[in-house]
C-alpha positions in Angstrom: -122.4 94.4 231.9 -120.1 96.9 233.4 -117.5 98.7 231.4 -113.9 98.2 232.4 -111.5 101.0 231.5 -108.1 99.7 230.4 -104.9 101.6 229.7 -101.2 100.9 229.7 -98.5 102.0 232.2 -97.4 105.0 230.2 -100.6 106.8 231.3 -98.7 107.7 234.4 -101.7 107.7 236.7 -101.0 107.5 240.4 -102.0 104.3 242.4 -104.6 106.4 244.1 -106.3 107.4 240.8 -106.0 103.8 239.5 -107.7 102.5 242.6 -110.4 105.2 242.8 -111.6 104.6 239.2 -110.8 100.8 239.2 -108.7 101.1 236.1 -106.9 98.0 234.6 -103.3 98.9 233.7 -101.3 96.8 231.3 -97.5 97.3 231.8 -94.9 97.9 229.1 -91.4 96.5 229.8 -88.2 98.2 230.7 -84.8 96.6 230.0 -81.4 97.3 231.8 -79.1 95.1 229.8 -80.5 91.5 230.2 -82.7 92.5 233.2 -86.4 93.1 232.3 -89.0 94.8 234.5 -92.7 95.5 234.2 -93.3 99.2 234.3 -95.1 100.1 237.6 -95.1 96.5 238.8 -91.5 95.4 239.1 -90.1 98.9 238.9 -91.4 102.0 240.7 -90.3 105.5 239.7 -87.9 105.6 242.7 -86.4 102.2 241.8 -86.0 103.3 238.2 -84.0 106.3 239.3 -81.8 104.1 241.4 -81.2 101.8 238.4 -80.4 104.7 236.1 -77.8 106.0 238.7 -76.2 102.6 239.3 -76.6 100.4 236.2 -74.0 100.4 233.4 -76.8 100.0 230.9 -79.1 102.7 229.6 -82.7 101.7 229.9 -84.6 100.5 226.8 -88.4 99.9 226.6 -90.6 97.4 224.9 -94.3 97.5 223.9 -97.1 95.3 225.1 -97.5 92.3 222.9 -100.9 91.2 221.3 -100.7 88.0 223.5 -100.4 90.0 226.7 -103.5 92.1 225.7 -105.3 88.9 224.7 -104.8 87.5 228.1 -106.1 90.6 229.8 -109.1 91.0 227.5 -110.1 87.4 227.9 -110.0 87.6 231.6 -112.1 90.8 231.8 -114.6 89.4 229.3 -114.9 86.2 231.4 -115.6 88.5 234.4 -118.6 89.9 232.5 -117.1 93.3 231.5 -117.3 95.3 228.3 -113.9 96.8 227.6 -112.7 100.3 226.7 -109.0 100.8 226.0 -106.8 103.8 225.2 -103.0 104.0 225.6 -99.8 105.2 224.2 -100.0 107.1 220.8 -99.8 104.8 217.8 -97.0 107.1 216.5 -94.8 106.5 219.5 -95.3 102.7 220.1 -96.7 99.6 218.6 -98.7 99.0 221.8 -101.9 100.5 220.2 -101.6 98.1 217.3 -101.1 95.1 219.7 -104.3 96.0 221.5 -106.2 96.2 218.1 -104.8 92.8 217.0 -105.9 91.2 220.3 -109.4 92.7 219.9 -109.6 91.4 216.4 -108.8 87.9 217.6 -111.8 88.1 219.9 -114.0 89.1 216.9 -117.5 90.3 218.1 -116.5 90.8 221.8 -117.6 94.2 223.3 -114.2 95.9 223.1 -113.7 99.5 222.0 -110.2 101.0 221.3 -109.1 104.6 220.7 -105.8 106.1 219.8 -104.9 108.7 222.5 -102.4 110.4 220.2 -100.5 111.2 223.3 -98.3 110.1 226.1 -98.1 110.1 229.9 -101.0 111.9 231.5 -102.0 113.1 228.1 -103.3 109.6 228.0 -104.3 109.7 231.7 -106.7 112.6 231.3 -108.5 110.7 228.6 -108.6 107.6 230.7 -110.2 109.4 233.7 -112.8 111.0 231.3 -113.7 107.5 230.0 -114.0 106.3 233.6 -116.3 109.1 234.6 -118.5 108.5 231.5 -118.7 104.8 232.4 -119.7 105.7 236.0 -122.5 107.8 234.5 -123.8 104.8 232.5 -122.7 106.0 229.1 -122.7 103.1 226.5 -119.4 101.7 225.3 -119.7 103.1 221.7 -120.4 106.6 222.9 -117.5 106.5 225.4 -115.2 105.6 222.5 -116.6 108.4 220.3 -116.3 111.0 223.0 -112.8 110.0 224.1 -111.7 109.9 220.5 -113.0 113.4 220.0 -111.3 114.5 223.3 -107.9 113.1 222.1 -107.7 116.0 219.5 -108.2 118.6 222.3 -105.5 117.3 224.7 -102.5 119.6 225.0 -99.2 118.2 226.4 -96.0 120.2 226.8 -92.9 119.4 228.9 -89.4 120.7 229.6 -86.5 118.3 229.7 -83.4 118.8 231.9 -81.0 117.0 229.6 -81.1 115.9 226.0 -79.3 112.6 226.7 -82.5 110.6 227.0 -84.1 112.1 223.9 -80.9 111.2 222.1 -81.0 107.6 223.2 -84.7 107.4 222.1 -83.8 108.8 218.7 -85.8 112.1 219.2 -82.7 114.3 218.7 -79.4 113.9 216.9 -76.1 113.4 218.7 -74.9 116.9 217.6 -78.1 118.5 218.9 -77.7 116.7 222.2 -74.1 117.6 222.6 -74.6 121.3 221.8 -77.8 121.4 223.9 -76.1 120.0 227.0 -73.0 122.2 226.6 -75.0 125.4 226.1 -77.6 124.4 228.8 -80.4 124.3 226.3 -83.7 123.0 227.7 -86.2 122.2 224.9 -89.9 122.5 225.4 -91.5 119.5 223.8 -95.1 119.4 222.6 -97.2 116.4 221.5 -98.8 117.3 218.2 -101.0 114.8 216.2 -99.6 112.0 218.3 -95.9 112.9 217.7 -93.3 114.8 219.8 -91.9 118.0 218.4 -89.5 120.6 219.8 -91.7 123.7 220.1 -89.1 126.0 221.7 -85.6 126.0 223.1 -84.4 127.9 226.1 -80.8 128.6 227.1 -79.9 129.0 230.7 -81.4 127.8 233.9 -84.1 125.1 234.2 -86.1 127.5 236.3 -86.3 129.9 233.4 -87.6 127.1 231.2 -90.1 126.1 233.8 -91.4 129.6 234.0 -92.0 129.6 230.2 -93.9 126.4 230.6 -96.2 128.1 233.1 -96.6 131.0 230.6 -97.6 128.5 227.9 -100.5 127.3 230.0 -101.4 130.8 231.1 -101.6 132.0 227.6 -104.1 129.3 226.8 -106.3 130.1 229.8 -109.4 130.9 227.8 -109.2 127.6 225.9 -108.6 125.3 228.9 -111.3 123.0 230.1 -111.2 123.8 233.8 -112.4 120.4 235.0 -108.9 118.9 235.4 -105.2 119.6 234.7 -102.1 117.6 235.3 -98.6 118.5 236.2 -96.4 115.4 235.6 -92.7 115.1 236.4 -89.8 112.7 236.3 -88.1 113.0 239.7 -88.5 116.8 239.9 -90.9 117.3 242.8 -89.8 120.8 243.5 -90.5 122.0 240.0 -93.8 120.1 239.9 -95.0 121.6 243.2 -93.9 125.1 242.2 -95.7 124.9 238.8 -98.8 123.5 240.3 -98.9 126.3 242.9 -98.6 128.9 240.1 -101.4 127.3 238.1 -103.6 127.1 241.2 -103.1 130.8 241.8 -104.2 131.5 238.2 -107.2 129.3 238.8 -106.7 127.4 235.5 -108.5 124.3 236.7 -110.7 123.1 239.5 -108.6 120.0 240.0 -104.8 120.2 239.5 -103.1 116.8 240.0 -99.4 116.2 240.4 -98.2 112.8 239.1 -94.9 111.2 238.7 -93.9 109.6 235.4 -93.2 105.9 235.4 -90.2 104.1 234.1 -91.1 103.9 230.4 -91.8 107.7 230.0 -88.8 108.5 232.2 -86.6 106.3 230.0 -87.4 108.6 227.0 -87.5 112.0 228.8 -85.1 111.6 231.7 -85.0 112.8 235.3 -85.7 116.5 235.7 -88.5 116.5 233.1 -91.7 118.3 234.1 -94.9 118.9 232.0 -98.4 120.4 231.9 -101.3 118.5 230.4 -104.8 119.8 229.9 -107.8 119.4 227.5 -109.2 122.3 225.6 -112.9 123.2 225.9 -115.3 121.6 223.4 -116.0 124.0 220.6 
């Protein structure tokens, strides 16, 4: 039996990476008023931006249901696969619980699930690791154990352009958002133990905040596993390319991949967000 790697659309992997590693992606949903779209299927990042700019409704998101996972898992099992799944942090969405409930429904089926404790390519970096292990013939249980251990070593940090999307998602208060936007404060968000926290705040230009993001990664150079590093953005190609070039000059990783966040992650962070994601070396 081959092992099929499954994740959800918040992993923000590019179509090329999904195809290269033959990854199954289960989409979350995005709502604009009464209109519903499947992230990455009905709504590309560019289409999402157009909707944000033209729709009177602010985007809302919805988790994958147990029934949707059950349908996917049953199909993959019928095709003769074992299944490994990791997706959006259990602290940020009920999607992880939905996957667990679906697996429980299938009782003794060969399904392994881990909590990424992360978002965006903080999930994606774990998914690619799992896919590489599967290619090497590593058994399902060992893949789950190794990816679960890796989850604690993944570091995710990003800069947001505006606090409006964090406000709508309940991550900051209305007062914090108003003051932050008026004073041009750009928070640096980190994912810690599966949750988002404000690690630093910068007043002034977005470029200044981006420079601090690069410093954050540079300061961790000795701890970074240099196999792979991600720069992920929400409609900020210029910042992403600039940051990736800086990281390449520092030789922080052998492979530095730029990806664009999908509609769900963009709904919570907003256009202009850019982040760096890496895994620390095993101790």
